[in-house]
N, C-alpha and C positions, 0 to 999 in steps of 0.2 A: 341647185337646180338652176339653170338659166332660163329665162320665161321664153326665149326665142326657140329653145329646143323642145318644150313640152307646152301642150296648150289642155287647159282645164276642159274635162269632159263632162263631169258630174260631181256634184256634192252629195254625199249620203249621210243619213242621220244615226246609222249604227253599222258596227263592223260585220254583220252578216250579210246586209245587203251589199256592202263595199266589196267584200270577199266574194260573193256570187257573181256581181259584174266583173271584177278582175279576173276570175276564173275563166268565165265564159270569152272575154277577150284574149287571154293568154292561149286558149284552146284554138283560137283563129290565128294564132302566131302575132298577135298585135302587143307591141311593147307597151308596157304600163309604167306608170310611177305613182306610188300612193304617199300621200301626205296626210298621215293620220292627224285627228285633232288632239288637242292636248288631254291627256288623261285625267280624269277626275274620280276619286275613288267612289265605287258603288255605281257608276254610270257607264253605259255602253255607248261610247260616242263613236262617230263614223270618221269621215274624212273626205279627202278630195282625190278624185281619180283623173289622172292626166295621161295623155298619149301624144304622139309625136304629131304635130301640125298637118304633115301630109296625109295621115291616117284618120283624122278627126271625124270626118264625114262617114268614112267606112266603119269605124267604131260605133258611130251613133246608130247606122243600119243594123249592125251586128247586134247590138243590145235591144233596139226595138223589136227584132224578129226573135230574139231569144226566148224560148220558153223552158222555165226550169221544170224538170220532172220532179215526181214524188221521191224517187230513189236518190236524185242529187240532193234535194233538201234533205232526207233521211242521212245520207252519208256526210253532210256537212254538218248537221247537227249532232252526229255521234262523234266526229272528229274534233269538235270544238270543246274546250273545257267547260264544265257545268259551271254557271253563275253562283257566285258567292253569296251566301246569305248575308243580309246586312243587319 
């Protein structure tokens, strides 16, 4: 990743929040790049979400106006693998 091609949009604390934001942006045809945090066994770590610099402001607007429906949350929850017991 070259820094002039991508601009940091947001850092997320967990994969669920990161994937929701990524999906919302992709539905608006906004190209994204995800840099996941280094995995640590038993922890749900997030990562950083990048967009093209010319779409940064638009991406911020999209995320600020995005309302996640219960159906979307349910679909995401059902598609994710169940957490492992530690």
